[in-house]
PQR file of N, CA, C, O and H, with PARSE charges and radii, in Angstrom:
ATOM      1  N   MET A   1      26.214 -60.565 114.112 -0.4000 1.5000
ATOM      2  CA  MET A   1      27.610 -60.438 113.748 -0.0000 2.0000
ATOM      3  C   MET A   1      28.023 -58.976 113.823  0.5500 1.7000
ATOM      4  O   MET A   1      27.280 -58.091 113.400 -0.5500 1.4000
ATOM      5  N   HIS A   2      29.194 -58.731 114.354 -0.4000 1.5000
ATOM      6  CA  HIS A   2      29.707 -57.367 114.479 -0.0000 2.0000
ATOM      7  C   HIS A   2      30.365 -56.931 113.173  0.5500 1.7000
ATOM      8  O   HIS A   2      31.186 -57.650 112.603 -0.5500 1.4000
ATOM      9  H   HIS A   2      29.798 -59.450 114.698  0.4000 1.0000
ATOM     10  N   GLN A   3      29.996 -55.765 112.721 -0.4000 1.5000
ATOM     11  CA  GLN A   3      30.549 -55.229 111.486 -0.0000 2.0000
ATOM     12  C   GLN A   3      31.602 -54.172 111.796  0.5500 1.7000
ATOM     13  O   GLN A   3      31.525 -53.526 112.841 -0.5500 1.4000
ATOM     14  H   GLN A   3      29.329 -55.181 113.184  0.4000 1.0000
ATOM     15  N   PRO A   4      32.594 -53.977 110.908 -0.5600 1.5000
ATOM     16  CA  PRO A   4      33.569 -52.906 111.107  0.2800 2.0000
ATOM     17  C   PRO A   4      32.876 -51.551 111.128  0.5500 1.7000
ATOM     18  O   PRO A   4      31.854 -51.350 110.472 -0.5500 1.4000
ATOM     19  N   VAL A   5      33.441 -50.638 111.884 -0.4000 1.5000
ATOM     20  CA  VAL A   5      32.955 -49.250 111.892 -0.0000 2.0000
ATOM     21  C   VAL A   5      33.934 -48.456 111.038  0.5500 1.7000
ATOM     22  O   VAL A   5      35.126 -48.390 111.339 -0.5500 1.4000
ATOM     23  H   VAL A   5      34.271 -50.802 112.417  0.4000 1.0000
ATOM     24  N   ILE A   6      33.420 -47.857 109.977 -0.4000 1.5000
ATOM     25  CA  ILE A   6      34.254 -47.112 109.044 -0.0000 2.0000
ATOM     26  C   ILE A   6      33.783 -45.668 109.017  0.5500 1.7000
ATOM     27  O   ILE A   6      32.596 -45.385 108.853 -0.5500 1.4000
ATOM     28  H   ILE A   6      32.452 -47.910 109.733  0.4000 1.0000
ATOM     29  N   VAL A   7      34.742 -44.757 109.182 -0.4000 1.5000
ATOM     30  CA  VAL A   7      34.447 -43.333 109.183 -0.0000 2.0000
ATOM     31  C   VAL A   7      35.349 -42.667 108.147  0.5500 1.7000
ATOM     32  O   VAL A   7      36.573 -42.691 108.276 -0.5500 1.4000
ATOM     33  H   VAL A   7      35.706 -44.987 109.315  0.4000 1.0000
ATOM     34  N   GLU A   8      34.744 -42.078 107.126 -0.4000 1.5000
ATOM     35  CA  GLU A   8      35.532 -41.388 106.105 -0.0000 2.0000
ATOM     36  C   GLU A   8      35.834 -39.952 106.511  0.5500 1.7000
ATOM     37  O   GLU A   8      36.889 -39.424 106.162 -0.5500 1.4000
ATOM     38  H   GLU A   8      33.750 -42.059 107.022  0.4000 1.0000
ATOM     39  N   ASP A   9      34.921 -39.309 107.245 -0.4000 1.5000
ATOM     40  CA  ASP A   9      35.136 -37.923 107.676 -0.0000 2.0000
ATOM     41  C   ASP A   9      34.518 -37.750 109.063  0.5500 1.7000
ATOM     42  O   ASP A   9      33.301 -37.626 109.203 -0.5500 1.4000
ATOM     43  H   ASP A   9      34.063 -39.738 107.528  0.4000 1.0000
ATOM     44  N   LEU A  10      35.369 -37.743 110.074 -0.4000 1.5000
ATOM     45  CA  LEU A  10      34.904 -37.693 111.456 -0.0000 2.0000
ATOM     46  C   LEU A  10      34.080 -36.438 111.757  0.5500 1.7000
ATOM     47  O   LEU A  10      33.132 -36.494 112.541 -0.5500 1.4000
ATOM     48  H   LEU A  10      36.357 -37.843 109.960  0.4000 1.0000
ATOM     49  N   CYS A  11      34.436 -35.309 111.140 -0.4000 1.5000
ATOM     50  CA  CYS A  11      33.711 -34.055 111.397 -0.0000 2.0000
ATOM     51  C   CYS A  11      32.266 -34.089 110.904  0.5500 1.7000
ATOM     52  O   CYS A  11      31.397 -33.440 111.486 -0.5500 1.4000
ATOM     53  H   CYS A  11      35.206 -35.264 110.504  0.4000 1.0000
ATOM     54  N   SER A  12      32.007 -34.845 109.834 -0.4000 1.5000
ATOM     55  CA  SER A  12      30.646 -34.891 109.299 -0.0000 2.0000
ATOM     56  C   SER A  12      29.904 -36.157 109.724  0.5500 1.7000
ATOM     57  O   SER A  12      28.798 -36.413 109.247 -0.5500 1.4000
ATOM     58  H   SER A  12      32.713 -35.372 109.362  0.4000 1.0000
ATOM     59  N   GLN A  13      30.495 -36.946 110.611 -0.4000 1.5000
ATOM     60  CA  GLN A  13      29.891 -38.182 111.113 -0.0000 2.0000
ATOM     61  C   GLN A  13      28.611 -37.872 111.892  0.5500 1.7000
ATOM     62  O   GLN A  13      28.621 -37.022 112.781 -0.5500 1.4000
ATOM     63  H   GLN A  13      31.393 -36.738 110.999  0.4000 1.0000
ATOM     64  N   THR A  14      27.521 -38.550 111.567 -0.4000 1.5000
ATOM     65  CA  THR A  14      26.254 -38.303 112.265 -0.0000 2.0000
ATOM     66  C   THR A  14      25.804 -39.490 113.114  0.5500 1.7000
ATOM     67  O   THR A  14      24.869 -39.353 113.904 -0.5500 1.4000
ATOM     68  H   THR A  14      27.514 -39.241 110.845  0.4000 1.0000
ATOM     69  N   ARG A  15      26.453 -40.664 112.970 -0.4000 1.5000
ATOM     70  CA  ARG A  15      26.043 -41.848 113.734 -0.0000 2.0000
ATOM     71  C   ARG A  15      26.428 -41.736 115.205  0.5500 1.7000
ATOM     72  O   ARG A  15      25.755 -42.297 116.069 -0.5500 1.4000
ATOM     73  H   ARG A  15      27.212 -40.775 112.328  0.4000 1.0000
ATOM     74  N   PHE A  16      27.508 -41.014 115.491 -0.4000 1.5000
ATOM     75  CA  PHE A  16      27.999 -40.870 116.857 -0.0000 2.0000
ATOM     76  C   PHE A  16      28.965 -39.699 116.894  0.5500 1.7000
ATOM     77  O   PHE A  16      29.439 -39.243 115.854 -0.5500 1.4000
ATOM     78  H   PHE A  16      28.055 -40.558 114.789  0.4000 1.0000
ATOM     79  N   ALA A  17      29.256 -39.216 118.093 -0.4000 1.5000
ATOM     80  CA  ALA A  17      30.233 -38.141 118.265 -0.0000 2.0000
ATOM     81  C   ALA A  17      31.630 -38.755 118.290  0.5500 1.7000
ATOM     82  O   ALA A  17      31.845 -39.808 118.889 -0.5500 1.4000
ATOM     83  H   ALA A  17      28.872 -39.587 118.939  0.4000 1.0000
ATOM     84  N   GLY A  18      32.559 -38.096 117.644 -0.4000 1.5000
ATOM     85  CA  GLY A  18      33.936 -38.590 117.632 -0.0000 2.0000
ATOM     86  C   GLY A  18      34.549 -38.497 119.018  0.5500 1.7000
ATOM     87  O   GLY A  18      34.390 -37.483 119.698 -0.5500 1.4000
ATOM     88  H   GLY A  18      32.384 -37.241 117.156  0.4000 1.0000
ATOM     89  N   PRO A  19      35.252 -39.547 119.449 -0.5600 1.5000
ATOM     90  CA  PRO A  19      35.920 -39.501 120.752  0.2800 2.0000
ATOM     91  C   PRO A  19      36.895 -38.326 120.815  0.5500 1.7000
ATOM     92  O   PRO A  19      37.580 -38.033 119.835 -0.5500 1.4000
ATOM     93  N   SER A  20      36.956 -37.670 121.939 -0.4000 1.5000
ATOM     94  CA  SER A  20      37.794 -36.477 122.076 -0.0000 2.0000
ATOM     95  C   SER A  20      39.263 -36.765 121.778  0.5500 1.7000
ATOM     96  O   SER A  20      39.953 -35.906 121.230 -0.5500 1.4000
ATOM     97  H   SER A  20      36.400 -37.908 122.735  0.4000 1.0000
ATOM     98  N   LEU A  21      39.751 -37.946 122.124 -0.4000 1.5000
ATOM     99  CA  LEU A  21      41.139 -38.297 121.848 -0.0000 2.0000
ATOM    100  C   LEU A  21      41.428 -38.239 120.349  0.5500 1.7000
ATOM    101  O   LEU A  21      42.469 -37.730 119.934 -0.5500 1.4000
ATOM    102  H   LEU A  21      39.190 -38.644 122.569  0.4000 1.0000
ATOM    103  N   LEU A  22      40.507 -38.761 119.541 -0.4000 1.5000
ATOM    104  CA  LEU A  22      40.701 -38.735 118.092 -0.0000 2.0000
ATOM    105  C   LEU A  22      40.623 -37.313 117.555  0.5500 1.7000
ATOM    106  O   LEU A  22      41.423 -36.923 116.705 -0.5500 1.4000
ATOM    107  H   LEU A  22      39.662 -39.175 119.879  0.4000 1.0000
ATOM    108  N   VAL A  23      39.672 -36.547 118.043 -0.4000 1.5000
ATOM    109  CA  VAL A  23      39.510 -35.159 117.600 -0.0000 2.0000
ATOM    110  C   VAL A  23      40.754 -34.353 117.961  0.5500 1.7000
ATOM    111  O   VAL A  23      41.248 -33.580 117.140 -0.5500 1.4000
ATOM    112  H   VAL A  23      39.022 -36.864 118.734  0.4000 1.0000
ATOM    113  N   GLU A  24      41.267 -34.522 119.182 -0.4000 1.5000
ATOM    114  CA  GLU A  24      42.458 -33.790 119.633 -0.0000 2.0000
ATOM    115  C   GLU A  24      43.684 -34.107 118.791  0.5500 1.7000
ATOM    116  O   GLU A  24      44.572 -33.267 118.652 -0.5500 1.4000
ATOM    117  H   GLU A  24      40.866 -35.150 119.849  0.4000 1.0000
ATOM    118  N   HIS A  25      43.744 -35.302 118.231 -0.4000 1.5000
ATOM    119  CA  HIS A  25      44.885 -35.696 117.418 -0.0000 2.0000
ATOM    120  C   HIS A  25      44.659 -35.469 115.924  0.5500 1.7000
ATOM    121  O   HIS A  25      45.467 -35.901 115.101 -0.5500 1.4000
ATOM    122  H   HIS A  25      43.022 -35.984 118.343  0.4000 1.0000
ATOM    123  N   GLY A  26      43.582 -34.804 115.576 -0.4000 1.5000
ATOM    124  CA  GLY A  26      43.329 -34.445 114.187 -0.0000 2.0000
ATOM    125  C   GLY A  26      42.939 -35.586 113.277  0.5500 1.7000
ATOM    126  O   GLY A  26      43.176 -35.532 112.071 -0.5500 1.4000
ATOM    127  H   GLY A  26      42.926 -34.453 116.245  0.4000 1.0000
ATOM    128  N   VAL A  27      42.341 -36.619 113.845 -0.4000 1.5000
ATOM    129  CA  VAL A  27      41.914 -37.757 113.033 -0.0000 2.0000
ATOM    130  C   VAL A  27      40.757 -37.343 112.124  0.5500 1.7000
ATOM    131  O   VAL A  27      39.815 -36.679 112.555 -0.5500 1.4000
ATOM    132  H   VAL A  27      42.148 -36.663 114.825  0.4000 1.0000
ATOM    133  N   VAL A  28      40.849 -37.746 110.870 -0.4000 1.5000
ATOM    134  CA  VAL A  28      39.793 -37.460 109.901 -0.0000 2.0000
ATOM    135  C   VAL A  28      39.063 -38.747 109.520  0.5500 1.7000
ATOM    136  O   VAL A  28      37.833 -38.789 109.509 -0.5500 1.4000
ATOM    137  H   VAL A  28      41.615 -38.286 110.520  0.4000 1.0000
ATOM    138  N   SER A  29      39.820 -39.788 109.209 -0.4000 1.5000
ATOM    139  CA  SER A  29      39.231 -41.055 108.779 -0.0000 2.0000
ATOM    140  C   SER A  29      39.736 -42.196 109.652  0.5500 1.7000
ATOM    141  O   SER A  29      40.820 -42.119 110.231 -0.5500 1.4000
ATOM    142  H   SER A  29      40.820 -39.755 109.217  0.4000 1.0000
ATOM    143  N   GLY A  30      38.934 -43.256 109.739 -0.4000 1.5000
ATOM    144  CA  GLY A  30      39.373 -44.403 110.520 -0.0000 2.0000
ATOM    145  C   GLY A  30      38.475 -45.606 110.342  0.5500 1.7000
ATOM    146  O   GLY A  30      37.381 -45.536 109.783 -0.5500 1.4000
ATOM    147  H   GLY A  30      38.053 -43.318 109.269  0.4000 1.0000
ATOM    148  N   MET A  31      38.992 -46.718 110.846 -0.4000 1.5000
ATOM    149  CA  MET A  31      38.237 -47.959 110.797 -0.0000 2.0000
ATOM    150  C   MET A  31      38.544 -48.733 112.069  0.5500 1.7000
ATOM    151  O   MET A  31      39.688 -48.758 112.523 -0.5500 1.4000
ATOM    152  H   MET A  31      39.881 -46.775 111.301  0.4000 1.0000
ATOM    153  N   SER A  32      37.526 -49.365 112.647 -0.4000 1.5000
ATOM    154  CA  SER A  32      37.688 -50.180 113.846 -0.0000 2.0000
ATOM    155  C   SER A  32      36.954 -51.496 113.674  0.5500 1.7000
ATOM    156  O   SER A  32      35.869 -51.553 113.095 -0.5500 1.4000
ATOM    157  H   SER A  32      36.596 -49.345 112.278  0.4000 1.0000
ATOM    158  N   VAL A  33      37.571 -52.563 114.193 -0.4000 1.5000
ATOM    159  CA  VAL A  33      36.952 -53.890 114.158 -0.0000 2.0000
ATOM    160  C   VAL A  33      37.063 -54.519 115.540  0.5500 1.7000
ATOM    161  O   VAL A  33      37.980 -54.210 116.301 -0.5500 1.4000
ATOM    162  H   VAL A  33      38.453 -52.517 114.664  0.4000 1.0000
ATOM    163  N   ILE A  34      36.131 -55.397 115.853 -0.4000 1.5000
ATOM    164  CA  ILE A  34      36.117 -56.105 117.137 -0.0000 2.0000
ATOM    165  C   ILE A  34      37.184 -57.198 117.138  0.5500 1.7000
ATOM    166  O   ILE A  34      37.345 -57.919 116.153 -0.5500 1.4000
ATOM    167  H   ILE A  34      35.387 -55.648 115.234  0.4000 1.0000
ATOM    168  N   ILE A  35      37.913 -57.316 118.253 -0.4000 1.5000
ATOM    169  CA  ILE A  35      38.797 -58.453 118.479 -0.0000 2.0000
ATOM    170  C   ILE A  35      37.979 -59.433 119.291  0.5500 1.7000
ATOM    171  O   ILE A  35      37.761 -59.235 120.486 -0.5500 1.4000
ATOM    172  H   ILE A  35      37.782 -56.731 119.053  0.4000 1.0000
ATOM    173  N   GLY A  36      37.525 -60.493 118.640 -0.4000 1.5000
ATOM    174  CA  GLY A  36      36.569 -61.412 119.243 -0.0000 2.0000
ATOM    175  C   GLY A  36      37.168 -62.374 120.245  0.5500 1.7000
ATOM    176  O   GLY A  36      38.362 -62.673 120.216 -0.5500 1.4000
ATOM    177  H   GLY A  36      37.702 -60.655 117.669  0.4000 1.0000
ATOM    178  N   GLY A  37      36.326 -62.846 121.119 -0.4000 1.5000
ATOM    179  CA  GLY A  37      36.668 -63.884 122.073 -0.0000 2.0000
ATOM    180  C   GLY A  37      35.606 -64.964 122.007  0.5500 1.7000
ATOM    181  O   GLY A  37      34.630 -64.827 121.269 -0.5500 1.4000
ATOM    182  H   GLY A  37      35.356 -62.604 121.142  0.4000 1.0000
ATOM    183  N   TRP A  38      35.779 -66.033 122.763 -0.4000 1.5000
ATOM    184  CA  TRP A  38      34.802 -67.123 122.725 -0.0000 2.0000
ATOM    185  C   TRP A  38      33.430 -66.658 123.171  0.5500 1.7000
ATOM    186  O   TRP A  38      32.429 -66.983 122.532 -0.5500 1.4000
ATOM    187  H   TRP A  38      36.572 -66.145 123.362  0.4000 1.0000
ATOM    188  N   GLN A  39      33.368 -65.899 124.262 -0.4000 1.5000
ATOM    189  CA  GLN A  39      32.066 -65.453 124.756 -0.0000 2.0000
ATOM    190  C   GLN A  39      31.915 -63.937 124.724  0.5500 1.7000
ATOM    191  O   GLN A  39      30.805 -63.431 124.556 -0.5500 1.4000
ATOM    192  H   GLN A  39      34.182 -65.635 124.781  0.4000 1.0000
ATOM    193  N   HIS A  40      33.006 -63.214 124.882 -0.4000 1.5000
ATOM    194  CA  HIS A  40      32.959 -61.750 124.903 -0.0000 2.0000
ATOM    195  C   HIS A  40      34.136 -61.191 124.123  0.5500 1.7000
ATOM    196  O   HIS A  40      35.206 -61.799 124.116 -0.5500 1.4000
ATOM    197  H   HIS A  40      33.907 -63.625 125.018  0.4000 1.0000
ATOM    198  N   PRO A  41      33.968 -60.056 123.471 -0.5600 1.5000
ATOM    199  CA  PRO A  41      35.089 -59.452 122.750  0.2800 2.0000
ATOM    200  C   PRO A  41      36.234 -59.100 123.708  0.5500 1.7000
ATOM    201  O   PRO A  41      36.010 -58.717 124.856 -0.5500 1.4000
ATOM    202  N   PHE A  42      37.460 -59.240 123.205 -0.4000 1.5000
ATOM    203  CA  PHE A  42      38.643 -58.845 123.971 -0.0000 2.0000
ATOM    204  C   PHE A  42      38.869 -57.342 123.897  0.5500 1.7000
ATOM    205  O   PHE A  42      39.380 -56.734 124.838 -0.5500 1.4000
ATOM    206  H   PHE A  42      37.642 -59.551 122.272  0.4000 1.0000
ATOM    207  N   GLY A  43      38.486 -56.748 122.774 -0.4000 1.5000
ATOM    208  CA  GLY A  43      38.738 -55.317 122.584 -0.0000 2.0000
ATOM    209  C   GLY A  43      38.456 -54.907 121.158  0.5500 1.7000
ATOM    210  O   GLY A  43      37.691 -55.551 120.440 -0.5500 1.4000
ATOM    211  H   GLY A  43      38.071 -57.241 122.009  0.4000 1.0000
ATOM    212  N   VAL A  44      39.095 -53.812 120.765 -0.4000 1.5000
ATOM    213  CA  VAL A  44      38.879 -53.230 119.448 -0.0000 2.0000
ATOM    214  C   VAL A  44      40.235 -52.938 118.809  0.5500 1.7000
ATOM    215  O   VAL A  44      41.158 -52.474 119.478 -0.5500 1.4000
ATOM    216  H   VAL A  44      39.716 -53.289 121.349  0.4000 1.0000
ATOM    217  N   LEU A  45      40.344 -53.209 117.527 -0.4000 1.5000
ATOM    218  CA  LEU A  45      41.528 -52.871 116.752 -0.0000 2.0000
ATOM    219  C   LEU A  45      41.136 -51.736 115.820  0.5500 1.7000
ATOM    220  O   LEU A  45      40.161 -51.850 115.077 -0.5500 1.4000
ATOM    221  H   LEU A  45      39.594 -53.585 116.984  0.4000 1.0000
ATOM    222  N   GLY A  46      41.890 -50.643 115.854 -0.4000 1.5000
ATOM    223  CA  GLY A  46      41.548 -49.503 115.013 -0.0000 2.0000
ATOM    224  C   GLY A  46      42.745 -48.947 114.272  0.5500 1.7000
ATOM    225  O   GLY A  46      43.887 -49.078 114.713 -0.5500 1.4000
ATOM    226  H   GLY A  46      42.683 -50.551 116.457  0.4000 1.0000
ATOM    227  N   ALA A  47      42.469 -48.332 113.152 -0.4000 1.5000
ATOM    228  CA  ALA A  47      43.471 -47.622 112.366 -0.0000 2.0000
ATOM    229  C   ALA A  47      42.866 -46.278 111.990  0.5500 1.7000
ATOM    230  O   ALA A  47      41.734 -46.202 111.513 -0.5500 1.4000
ATOM    231  H   ALA A  47      41.542 -48.225 112.794  0.4000 1.0000
ATOM    232  N   HIS A  48      43.640 -45.220 112.212 -0.4000 1.5000
ATOM    233  CA  HIS A  48      43.126 -43.875 111.972 -0.0000 2.0000
ATOM    234  C   HIS A  48      44.160 -43.044 111.219  0.5500 1.7000
ATOM    235  O   HIS A  48      45.359 -43.313 111.291 -0.5500 1.4000
ATOM    236  H   HIS A  48      44.560 -45.282 112.600  0.4000 1.0000
ATOM    237  N   THR A  49      43.686 -42.037 110.500 -0.4000 1.5000
ATOM    238  CA  THR A  49      44.570 -41.176 109.725 -0.0000 2.0000
ATOM    239  C   THR A  49      44.112 -39.721 109.803  0.5500 1.7000
ATOM    240  O   THR A  49      42.930 -39.435 109.994 -0.5500 1.4000
ATOM    241  H   THR A  49      42.712 -41.818 110.442  0.4000 1.0000
ATOM    242  N   ALA A  50      45.063 -38.820 109.654 -0.4000 1.5000
ATOM    243  CA  ALA A  50      44.760 -37.384 109.677 -0.0000 2.0000
ATOM    244  C   ALA A  50      44.344 -36.885 108.303  0.5500 1.7000
ATOM    245  O   ALA A  50      44.082 -35.694 108.128 -0.5500 1.4000
ATOM    246  H   ALA A  50      46.023 -39.053 109.499  0.4000 1.0000
ATOM    247  N   HIS A  51      44.280 -37.783 107.324 -0.4000 1.5000
ATOM    248  CA  HIS A  51      43.868 -37.431 105.965 -0.0000 2.0000
ATOM    249  C   HIS A  51      42.603 -38.201 105.606  0.5500 1.7000
ATOM    250  O   HIS A  51      42.421 -39.346 106.020 -0.5500 1.4000
ATOM    251  H   HIS A  51      44.492 -38.750 107.466  0.4000 1.0000
ATOM    252  N   LYS A  52      41.737 -37.563 104.834 -0.4000 1.5000
ATOM    253  CA  LYS A  52      40.503 -38.240 104.422 -0.0000 2.0000
ATOM    254  C   LYS A  52      40.854 -39.450 103.568  0.5500 1.7000
ATOM    255  O   LYS A  52      41.678 -39.366 102.657 -0.5500 1.4000
ATOM    256  H   LYS A  52      41.885 -36.632 104.498  0.4000 1.0000
ATOM    257  N   ARG A  53      40.223 -40.563 103.872 -0.4000 1.5000
ATOM    258  CA  ARG A  53      40.504 -41.813 103.167 -0.0000 2.0000
ATOM    259  C   ARG A  53      39.223 -42.612 102.984  0.5500 1.7000
ATOM    260  O   ARG A  53      38.383 -42.676 103.882 -0.5500 1.4000
ATOM    261  H   ARG A  53      39.554 -40.631 104.612  0.4000 1.0000
ATOM    262  N   VAL A  54      39.088 -43.206 101.836 -0.4000 1.5000
ATOM    263  CA  VAL A  54      38.008 -44.143 101.561 -0.0000 2.0000
ATOM    264  C   VAL A  54      38.603 -45.540 101.711  0.5500 1.7000
ATOM    265  O   VAL A  54      39.526 -45.907 100.983 -0.5500 1.4000
ATOM    266  H   VAL A  54      39.771 -43.154 101.107  0.4000 1.0000
ATOM    267  N   PHE A  55      38.078 -46.313 102.648 -0.4000 1.5000
ATOM    268  CA  PHE A  55      38.574 -47.661 102.885 -0.0000 2.0000
ATOM    269  C   PHE A  55      37.954 -48.630 101.886  0.5500 1.7000
ATOM    270  O   PHE A  55      36.744 -48.622 101.661 -0.5500 1.4000
ATOM    271  H   PHE A  55      37.329 -46.015 103.239  0.4000 1.0000
ATOM    272  N   ARG A  56      38.795 -49.456 101.296 -0.4000 1.5000
ATOM    273  CA  ARG A  56      38.355 -50.444 100.311 -0.0000 2.0000
ATOM    274  C   ARG A  56      38.049 -51.768 101.014  0.5500 1.7000
ATOM    275  O   ARG A  56      38.391 -51.958 102.181 -0.5500 1.4000
ATOM    276  H   ARG A  56      39.779 -49.462 101.479  0.4000 1.0000
ATOM    277  N   GLN A  57      37.408 -52.666 100.296 -0.4000 1.5000
ATOM    278  CA  GLN A  57      37.101 -53.980 100.850 -0.0000 2.0000
ATOM    279  C   GLN A  57      38.376 -54.711 101.266  0.5500 1.7000
ATOM    280  O   GLN A  57      38.371 -55.444 102.255 -0.5500 1.4000
ATOM    281  H   GLN A  57      37.130 -52.511  99.348  0.4000 1.0000
ATOM    282  N   GLU A  58      39.461 -54.523 100.529 -0.4000 1.5000
ATOM    283  CA  GLU A  58      40.736 -55.149 100.883 -0.0000 2.0000
ATOM    284  C   GLU A  58      41.236 -54.664 102.247  0.5500 1.7000
ATOM    285  O   GLU A  58      41.800 -55.444 103.014 -0.5500 1.4000
ATOM    286  H   GLU A  58      39.466 -53.927  99.725  0.4000 1.0000
ATOM    287  N   ASP A  59      41.033 -53.387 102.547 -0.4000 1.5000
ATOM    288  CA  ASP A  59      41.417 -52.822 103.847 -0.0000 2.0000
ATOM    289  C   ASP A  59      40.604 -53.456 104.968  0.5500 1.7000
ATOM    290  O   ASP A  59      41.139 -53.812 106.018 -0.5500 1.4000
ATOM    291  H   ASP A  59      40.576 -52.753 101.923  0.4000 1.0000
ATOM    292  N   ILE A  60      39.312 -53.591 104.731 -0.4000 1.5000
ATOM    293  CA  ILE A  60      38.413 -54.189 105.720 -0.0000 2.0000
ATOM    294  C   ILE A  60      38.796 -55.647 105.962  0.5500 1.7000
ATOM    295  O   ILE A  60      38.851 -56.100 107.106 -0.5500 1.4000
ATOM    296  H   ILE A  60      38.877 -53.302 103.878  0.4000 1.0000
ATOM    297  N   ASN A  61      39.060 -56.377 104.882 -0.4000 1.5000
ATOM    298  CA  ASN A  61      39.452 -57.781 105.003 -0.0000 2.0000
ATOM    299  C   ASN A  61      40.752 -57.918 105.793  0.5500 1.7000
ATOM    300  O   ASN A  61      40.874 -58.809 106.634 -0.5500 1.4000
ATOM    301  H   ASN A  61      39.016 -56.009 103.953  0.4000 1.0000
ATOM    302  N   PHE A  62      41.724 -57.043 105.530 -0.4000 1.5000
ATOM    303  CA  PHE A  62      43.001 -57.097 106.235 -0.0000 2.0000
ATOM    304  C   PHE A  62      42.818 -56.856 107.729  0.5500 1.7000
ATOM    305  O   PHE A  62      43.327 -57.620 108.549 -0.5500 1.4000
ATOM    306  H   PHE A  62      41.626 -56.319 104.847  0.4000 1.0000
ATOM    307  N   MET A  63      42.091 -55.793 108.086 -0.4000 1.5000
ATOM    308  CA  MET A  63      41.885 -55.479 109.505 -0.0000 2.0000
ATOM    309  C   MET A  63      41.125 -56.596 110.205  0.5500 1.7000
ATOM    310  O   MET A  63      41.445 -56.952 111.339 -0.5500 1.4000
ATOM    311  H   MET A  63      41.677 -55.172 107.420  0.4000 1.0000
ATOM    312  N   THR A  64      40.129 -57.144 109.542 -0.4000 1.5000
ATOM    313  CA  THR A  64      39.357 -58.242 110.125 -0.0000 2.0000
ATOM    314  C   THR A  64      40.245 -59.462 110.333  0.5500 1.7000
ATOM    315  O   THR A  64      40.142 -60.135 111.359 -0.5500 1.4000
ATOM    316  H   THR A  64      39.869 -56.854 108.621  0.4000 1.0000
ATOM    317  N   SER A  65      41.109 -59.751 109.377 -0.4000 1.5000
ATOM    318  CA  SER A  65      42.026 -60.888 109.503 -0.0000 2.0000
ATOM    319  C   SER A  65      42.987 -60.706 110.661  0.5500 1.7000
ATOM    320  O   SER A  65      43.227 -61.645 111.420 -0.5500 1.4000
ATOM    321  H   SER A  65      41.192 -59.204 108.543  0.4000 1.0000
ATOM    322  N   VAL A  66      43.540 -59.510 110.809 -0.4000 1.5000
ATOM    323  CA  VAL A  66      44.449 -59.230 111.926 -0.0000 2.0000
ATOM    324  C   VAL A  66      43.719 -59.395 113.260  0.5500 1.7000
ATOM    325  O   VAL A  66      44.278 -59.948 114.207 -0.5500 1.4000
ATOM    326  H   VAL A  66      43.345 -58.747 110.193  0.4000 1.0000
ATOM    327  N   ALA A  67      42.490 -58.925 113.338 -0.4000 1.5000
ATOM    328  CA  ALA A  67      41.699 -59.063 114.568 -0.0000 2.0000
ATOM    329  C   ALA A  67      41.457 -60.536 114.887  0.5500 1.7000
ATOM    330  O   ALA A  67      41.482 -60.931 116.053 -0.5500 1.4000
ATOM    331  H   ALA A  67      42.036 -58.476 112.568  0.4000 1.0000
ATOM    332  N   HIS A  68      41.223 -61.350 113.856 -0.4000 1.5000
ATOM    333  CA  HIS A  68      41.016 -62.792 114.080 -0.0000 2.0000
ATOM    334  C   HIS A  68      42.300 -63.443 114.611  0.5500 1.7000
ATOM    335  O   HIS A  68      42.244 -64.287 115.506 -0.5500 1.4000
ATOM    336  H   HIS A  68      41.202 -61.029 112.909  0.4000 1.0000
ATOM    337  N   VAL A  69      43.447 -63.053 114.062 -0.4000 1.5000
ATOM    338  CA  VAL A  69      44.716 -63.603 114.530 -0.0000 2.0000
ATOM    339  C   VAL A  69      44.949 -63.207 115.995  0.5500 1.7000
ATOM    340  O   VAL A  69      45.394 -64.030 116.795 -0.5500 1.4000
ATOM    341  H   VAL A  69      43.493 -62.368 113.335  0.4000 1.0000
ATOM    342  N   LEU A  70      44.656 -61.970 116.341 -0.4000 1.5000
ATOM    343  CA  LEU A  70      44.847 -61.504 117.710 -0.0000 2.0000
ATOM    344  C   LEU A  70      43.927 -62.227 118.705  0.5500 1.7000
ATOM    345  O   LEU A  70      44.287 -62.432 119.864 -0.5500 1.4000
ATOM    346  H   LEU A  70      44.295 -61.301 115.691  0.4000 1.0000
ATOM    347  N   SER A  71      42.741 -62.606 118.234 -0.4000 1.5000
ATOM    348  CA  SER A  71      41.802 -63.259 119.144 -0.0000 2.0000
ATOM    349  C   SER A  71      42.178 -64.705 119.343  0.5500 1.7000
ATOM    350  O   SER A  71      41.501 -65.423 120.079 -0.5500 1.4000
ATOM    351  H   SER A  71      42.448 -62.439 117.293  0.4000 1.0000
TER
END
């Protein structure tokens, strides 16, 4: 199962390098979820902010629900 990717501080992220587009736009925090398909994902739904943010379970549930509706 694919889990949401949550980043509270892109500059201190060690799991991966922040995409240059996000860095250029001053993104600090963000969350991304898979938009699922029957056999392959359609894409990714993301929300990003220029301010540090801690995402709550309610935020994760909302983004996941929107991704399910889109799929």
